[in-house]
N, C-alpha and C positions, 0 to 999 in steps of 0.2 A: 449596547455600550461597548465602546471601544477600550480595549484594553491599552494602557500607556505603557510602553518599554522605554526605558532610560537609555539614552544613547551611551554607547560604551566610552570610556575617556580614552584619549589617544595616549598611546605609550611613549610619545616623544613630543618635545614642542614643537610648535608650528614655524619655528623661525628656519629658515632655509640654512643659515651657516650651519647650525648645530645638527640638522638632517645629513648636510652634505658631509659634515666631519664624522658622523655616525656611519655613513655609507662608506667614506674612504678607510675607515677602520675594518669595516666587513671587509672590503676588497683587499686591504693588506693582510689579513686573516686568511683569505681564500688563496692568496698568493703564497703563503707561507705553506699551507697546507698541501697546496699543488707541487710546490718544490720537494716537500717531503715524500709525497706520493710517486714523483718523478726519481727520486733518489731511489725510493724501494724498487721501482721496476726496473731501474738500471742494474741494481745489483741482482735481482732475481735474474734478469736476462743473462748476466754474466754467469750465474750458477747454472743456468739452464742451457747456455752455449757450451759449457765445461762438460757437463754430463751428457750432451748430445754427442761430443766429439770424443768421449771416452766409450759409449756405446758403439758409434760409428767404428771405432777402431776394434773393440773385440769383436763386433760382427764380420769387419773385414777379414780379422783372422781365422775365424771360424769357417767363412767362405773359403779362402784359401785352402785350409786343410781339407774341407770336404771335396774340394775341387781335386786336390792332389790323389784323393781316396778313390773318387771316380775315374781319373785318369788311369790310376793303377789297375782298378778292376777291369776297365775297359781293354787295356794292354794284355792282360791275364786272360779275359774272354777270348780275345784274337788268337792268343798263343794256344790255349785249348782246343779251339775250332781248328786252327793249324795243324795240330797235333793229331786230332780225330780223323782230319781228312788225310793226313800223311800216312798215319798207321792203322787207320780203321778201315 
């Protein structure tokens, strides 16, 4: 015996005009939502760029400070070597 399954009812009318109008509404909603997403992405990009710039400046400051220390230690080492050769 074959079991008879009722066909599911269509959730929308079969007229093309109604279906097209429904699809147009969906596309408009997608457009609005994508616009919101783009706005959020742009805002987040600006915040991220600002943070990157701030971190870059802080890192450059630290590198400059460390470079000065390295140069000072190198000069002091050369001076010590010179003094040892002169008086040693």
